MDTraj code that builds the backbone (N, CA, C; nanometers):
import mdtraj as md
import numpy as np

residues = "VAL LEU ASP TYR GLN THR GLN GLN TYR ARG LEU PHE PRO GLN ILE ALA ARG ALA TYR ALA PHE LEU PHE ALA GLY PHE GLU VAL MET GLU ILE TYR ASN LYS MET THR ASP GLY LEU ASN LYS GLY GLN THR ASP LEU LEU PRO ASP LEU HIS ALA LEU THR CYS GLY LEU LYS SER ASP ILE SER PHE LEU VAL SER TYR VAL SER PHE LEU ALA GLU".split()
xyz = np.array([
    [-1.6187, 2.3608, 2.6080],
    [-1.5046, 2.2761, 2.6386],
    [-1.3741, 2.3508, 2.6131],
    [-1.3695, 2.4302, 2.5071],
    [-1.2456, 2.4993, 2.4722],
    [-1.2131, 2.6148, 2.5658],
    [-1.3059, 2.6521, 2.6525],
    [-1.2790, 2.7590, 2.7481],
    [-1.1882, 2.7128, 2.8624],
    [-1.1737, 2.5844, 2.8804],
    [-1.0942, 2.5305, 2.9903],
    [-0.9549, 2.4937, 2.9400],
    [-0.8538, 2.5473, 3.0060],
    [-0.7155, 2.5276, 2.9622],
    [-0.6745, 2.3806, 2.9688],
    [-0.7232, 2.3087, 3.0664],
    [-0.6886, 2.1669, 3.0776],
    [-0.7389, 2.0885, 2.9572],
    [-0.8582, 2.1205, 2.9120],
    [-0.9132, 2.0522, 2.7946],
    [-0.8376, 2.0918, 2.6684],
    [-0.7964, 2.2178, 2.6592],
    [-0.7171, 2.2620, 2.5454],
    [-0.5854, 2.1858, 2.5402],
    [-0.5246, 2.1659, 2.6550],
    [-0.3972, 2.0948, 2.6639],
    [-0.4106, 1.9527, 2.6115],
    [-0.5242, 1.8891, 2.6342],
    [-0.5455, 1.7515, 2.5890],
    [-0.5964, 1.7440, 2.4452],
    [-0.6767, 1.8398, 2.4050],
    [-0.7445, 1.8323, 2.2761],
    [-0.6624, 1.8883, 2.1604],
    [-0.5936, 1.9991, 2.1795],
    [-0.5230, 2.0652, 2.0697],
    [-0.4130, 1.9792, 2.0068],
    [-0.3326, 1.9063, 2.0852],
    [-0.2326, 1.8203, 2.0206],
    [-0.2958, 1.7117, 1.9325],
    [-0.4106, 1.6601, 1.9745],
    [-0.4782, 1.5580, 1.8945],
    [-0.5323, 1.6165, 1.7643],
    [-0.5851, 1.7368, 1.7708],
    [-0.6340, 1.8035, 1.6502],
    [-0.5176, 1.8327, 1.5560],
    [-0.4059, 1.8778, 1.6116],
    [-0.2880, 1.9066, 1.5297],
    [-0.2367, 1.7801, 1.4617],
    [-0.2339, 1.6676, 1.5334],
    [-0.1915, 1.5408, 1.4728],
    [-0.2863, 1.4986, 1.3609],
    [-0.4144, 1.5164, 1.3833],
    [-0.5121, 1.4781, 1.2813],
    [-0.4906, 1.5590, 1.1531],
    [-0.4668, 1.6877, 1.1668],
    [-0.4402, 1.7704, 1.0487],
    [-0.3079, 1.7311, 0.9828],
    [-0.2066, 1.7025, 1.0632],
    [-0.0775, 1.6617, 1.0065],
    [-0.0925, 1.5319, 0.9273],
    [-0.1678, 1.4361, 0.9806],
    [-0.1892, 1.3101, 0.9100],
    [-0.2709, 1.3317, 0.7832],
    [-0.3675, 1.4224, 0.7891],
    [-0.4489, 1.4528, 0.6722],
    [-0.3637, 1.5106, 0.5593],
    [-0.2803, 1.6096, 0.5926],
    [-0.1955, 1.6709, 0.4908],
    [-0.0888, 1.5741, 0.4409],
    [-0.0384, 1.4896, 0.5280],
    [0.0571, 1.3875, 0.4843],
    [-0.0100, 1.2906, 0.3877],
    [-0.1343, 1.2557, 0.4146],
    [-0.2088, 1.1683, 0.3238],
    [-0.2307, 1.2322, 0.1881],
    [-0.2593, 1.3620, 0.1859],
    [-0.2735, 1.4325, 0.0582],
    [-0.1428, 1.4292, -0.0206],
    [-0.0326, 1.4497, 0.0491],
    [0.0979, 1.4488, -0.0171],
    [0.1312, 1.3102, -0.0720],
    [0.0999, 1.2069, 0.0049],
    [0.1237, 1.0697, -0.0421],
    [0.0402, 1.0404, -0.1664],
    [-0.0837, 1.0851, -0.1662],
    [-0.1677, 1.0630, -0.2847],
    [-0.1131, 1.1359, -0.4065],
    [-0.0612, 1.2556, -0.3860],
    [-0.0040, 1.3310, -0.4975],
    [0.1196, 1.2605, -0.5532],
    [0.2071, 1.2150, -0.4648],
    [0.3263, 1.1417, -0.5092],
    [0.2864, 1.0112, -0.5762],
    [0.1868, 0.9435, -0.5228],
    [0.1393, 0.8184, -0.5824],
    [0.0874, 0.8414, -0.7242],
    [0.0091, 0.9458, -0.7423],
    [-0.0430, 0.9749, -0.8762],
    [0.0691, 1.0078, -0.9741],
    [0.1687, 1.0838, -0.9286],
    [0.2838, 1.1125, -1.0140],
    [0.3598, 0.9841, -1.0481],
    [0.3730, 0.8970, -0.9480],
    [0.4459, 0.7724, -0.9688],
    [0.3739, 0.6829, -1.0691],
    [0.2418, 0.6703, -1.0576],
    [0.1689, 0.5840, -1.1512],
    [0.1736, 0.6402, -1.2925],
    [0.1701, 0.7724, -1.3062],
    [0.1862, 0.8321, -1.4389],
    [0.3254, 0.8010, -1.4938],
    [0.4258, 0.8088, -1.4083],
    [0.5630, 0.7788, -1.4496],
    [0.5823, 0.6318, -1.4831],
    [0.5156, 0.5435, -1.4094],
    [0.5281, 0.3994, -1.4378],
    [0.4738, 0.3652, -1.5757],
    [0.3702, 0.4349, -1.6170],
    [0.3156, 0.4118, -1.7511],
    [0.4167, 0.4515, -1.8590],
    [0.5081, 0.5412, -1.8231],
    [0.6120, 0.5860, -1.9167],
    [0.7443, 0.5136, -1.8940],
    [0.7457, 0.4209, -1.7980],
    [0.8676, 0.3445, -1.7706],
    [0.9602, 0.4077, -1.6691],
    [0.9171, 0.5119, -1.6017],
    [1.0003, 0.5788, -1.5009],
    [0.9695, 0.5206, -1.3632],
    [1.0733, 0.4831, -1.2917],
    [1.0544, 0.4241, -1.1582],
    [1.1279, 0.5027, -1.0501],
    [1.1663, 0.6266, -1.0776],
    [1.2467, 0.7020, -0.9824],
    [1.1718, 0.7425, -0.8562],
    [1.0395, 0.7544, -0.8604],
    [0.9633, 0.7920, -0.7406],
    [0.9248, 0.6721, -0.6541],
    [0.9410, 0.5526, -0.7059],
    [0.8996, 0.4324, -0.6331],
    [0.9709, 0.4171, -0.4983],
    [1.1044, 0.4293, -0.4902],
    [1.1701, 0.4170, -0.3588],
    [1.1282, 0.5264, -0.2602],
    [1.1099, 0.6482, -0.3119],
    [1.0688, 0.7584, -0.2235],
    [0.9301, 0.7337, -0.1655],
    [0.8387, 0.6902, -0.2499],
    [0.7028, 0.6628, -0.2036],
    [0.7016, 0.5479, -0.1038],
    [0.7802, 0.4462, -0.1307],
    [0.7869, 0.3312, -0.0405],
    [0.8390, 0.3746, 0.0975],
    [0.9486, 0.4506, 0.0986],
    [1.0060, 0.4965, 0.2255],
    [0.9084, 0.5871, 0.3008],
    [0.8428, 0.6753, 0.2288],
    [0.7483, 0.7674, 0.2921],
    [0.6299, 0.6929, 0.3539],
    [0.5712, 0.6012, 0.2795],
    [0.4547, 0.5293, 0.3327],
    [0.4920, 0.4360, 0.4475],
    [0.6090, 0.3740, 0.4403],
    [0.6525, 0.2885, 0.5517],
    [0.6739, 0.3700, 0.6787],
    [0.7380, 0.4845, 0.6639],
    [0.7605, 0.5706, 0.7797],
    [0.6315, 0.6242, 0.8378],
    [0.5400, 0.6664, 0.7512],
    [0.4112, 0.7177, 0.7995],
    [0.3301, 0.6087, 0.8684],
    [0.3316, 0.4888, 0.8119],
    [0.2567, 0.3790, 0.8746],
    [0.3088, 0.3524, 1.0153],
    [0.4393, 0.3479, 1.0289],
    [0.4994, 0.3228, 1.1592],
    [0.4665, 0.4343, 1.2581],
    [0.4828, 0.5567, 1.2145],
    [0.4598, 0.6716, 1.3017],
    [0.3129, 0.6827, 1.3430],
    [0.2239, 0.6716, 1.2474],
    [0.0812, 0.6844, 1.2769],
    [0.0332, 0.5685, 1.3651],
    [0.0799, 0.4467, 1.3372],
    [0.0406, 0.3317, 1.4195],
    [0.0863, 0.3504, 1.5641],
    [0.2096, 0.3964, 1.5815],
    [0.2609, 0.4186, 1.7169],
    [0.1787, 0.5246, 1.7901],
    [0.1531, 0.6365, 1.7234],
    [0.0797, 0.7448, 1.7892],
    [-0.0633, 0.7050, 1.8221],
    [-0.1274, 0.6306, 1.7352],
    [-0.2649, 0.5870, 1.7622],
    [-0.2668, 0.4901, 1.8805],
    [-0.1718, 0.3968, 1.8857],
    [-0.1695, 0.3037, 1.9980],
    [-0.1344, 0.3760, 2.1277],
    [-0.0481, 0.4767, 2.1200],
    [-0.0110, 0.5540, 2.2384],
    [-0.1308, 0.6324, 2.2913],
    [-0.2047, 0.6944, 2.2026],
    [-0.3224, 0.7715, 2.2433],
    [-0.4286, 0.6777, 2.2988],
    [-0.4445, 0.5603, 2.2378],
    [-0.5409, 0.4625, 2.2889],
    [-0.5023, 0.4163, 2.4289],
    [-0.3715, 0.3984, 2.4510],
    [-0.3236, 0.3573, 2.5821],
    [-0.3515, 0.4661, 2.6853],
    [-0.3310, 0.5909, 2.6487],
    [-0.3547, 0.7004, 2.7423],
    [-0.5034, 0.7169, 2.7747],
    [-0.5883, 0.6811, 2.6799],
    [-0.7318, 0.6968, 2.6999],
    [-0.7875, 0.5956, 2.7998],
    [-0.7166, 0.4862, 2.8183],
    [-0.7679, 0.3812, 2.9092],
    [-0.7505, 0.4170, 3.0528],
])
top = md.Topology()
chain = top.add_chain()
for i, resn in enumerate(residues, 1):
    res = top.add_residue(resn, chain, resSeq=i)
    for name in ("N", "CA", "C"):
        top.add_atom(name, md.element.get_by_symbol(name[0]), res)
traj = md.Trajectory(xyz[None], top)
């Protein structure tokens, strides 16, 4: 399948998005763990950052998944 340029054009962007979402998820988990450790100490400085990051990622990922689903039909 990868020998055909047309298939590469369709498949590679999807693979790149999947990796980007995976690494973004790892980063969110790292920030979340830091935030929960900080909350136990009374620090809430990472809470707004985590909230903004997860809201933005949810919106972006939901849009891209629905867009790809629409294109697949």
